N, C-alpha and C positions, 0 to 999 in steps of 0.2 A: 147601097152595097150589095152585090150580087156574088153569090159563093155557088159554085156548081160543083155536086158530087161526081164521081168516076160513074159513067157507064156501066152498069151490071147487066150481064146476060144470064138469062135464066131459063131454064128447061120448064118453062109454065107459059101456058097460052095468056095473050094479052087481057082476055076477059077474065081469067082466074086472078092475075094481078090487080086489076081495076076494083074487084070485089074485094081483095084483100084490103087495100088502100083505102076503099069507100067504108069500111067498118073500123072506126076510130080505136076500139079496143085492141085491134092486131098491132098497133103501134108498139105495144108494150115487148112485143117480139123482137124490136128491131131496135131497140134505145141500148144506150151503153150499159155496161154489166154494172157501174157503179151508182145508177139510178138510186134516188132514197124515196121517192114517191111517185106514183102513177095511179090516178083516179079517173074514172070514166063517168061522164054525166051526158046522157043524150048523145049530140054529135059533137061532143067535146070530149078533150080528156087535159088534165092538170098533171104536170110532171117537174118534178125536181132533181137537180144533179148538184152534188156537192160544189159550192162555192158560187153557185148561181142564183138568182130568184126563181121561185116558182114560175112556171109559165102554162098559160090556158091556151089550148090551141082548139078552133073550132073549124069545122067543115065549112068552107066557103063556097066552094066551086066543084063541080064534076062535068066532064066531057065524055060521056061514055066511052069507054075502053082505052082512051089516050091520056086522060089527066085527071088527078085528083088534087085539089089546092085548099092546104090549110091555112088559116090565119089565125095571127094573135088576137085573143078576146080583148085584151087593153090597147087603147089608142095611146099609151105612153111609150110602147114601143111597136111600131107599125112595121110588121113584116108578114111575109107569107112563105110557106114552104110547098112546092109543088113537086108532085111524083109524076115525071112525063113517061108515058109509056108506048113502046114502038114495037109492033109485031114484027118478027123477023120470019118465021114460019108457023103453022098452025099452033104448034105446042113450043115455041121459043121466042122469049119476047127480050127487049132491054129496057131498062128503068134506069132514069137519070132523076137526081133530087136537084132542084134549084132552090137556093134561099135569096130571097130579095128584101131587102129592109130599108128603111128611110132612117137614118140616124144622123146626128150631129157629129162633126168629125172627131170630136173628144170621145164620145160614146162608141163610134166605129173603130178608133184606134184601141179602145180597151176590151171590146168584144170581138173582134175579127180572129185572133187564135183560137179561141174557145169555141167559135162558132165553125170555124174552118174543122176543127177535131170533130166537132159534133156531127157534122154533115158527113164527112169522111167515114167516121164509126156508123151512122145509119145506113149509109152505102154499103159497107162491109158486110153488116150483118143483114142487109137485103140478099146479098150474094150467098147466104146460108140457109135461106128458106128452102 
């Protein structure tokens, strides 16, 4: 299952955005308003949203200035969330979020709508940075 968020243009440098996404505590700023839990532990964070199980995301991979990838800490729900950052000019960049998960068809059917909403909300909140 792949879900791609909207591409967001920001008046920020590629390096600035890379550093923002590399620090997991900054993800609290782009989470949905109805978040009921957010806890940082080293290179990971745990978050909870109403109606969904709590999820721990771990910083998995960084490609300087162009990509930061987080992955699920649990193998029960294997997925990644990547922030791809593209420089437009020195102080303008684009960010797109990509969610990739490996779920059985029944699970995929149940979580597609909430995940689409989640990725869309994250993308919209990135636009407010």
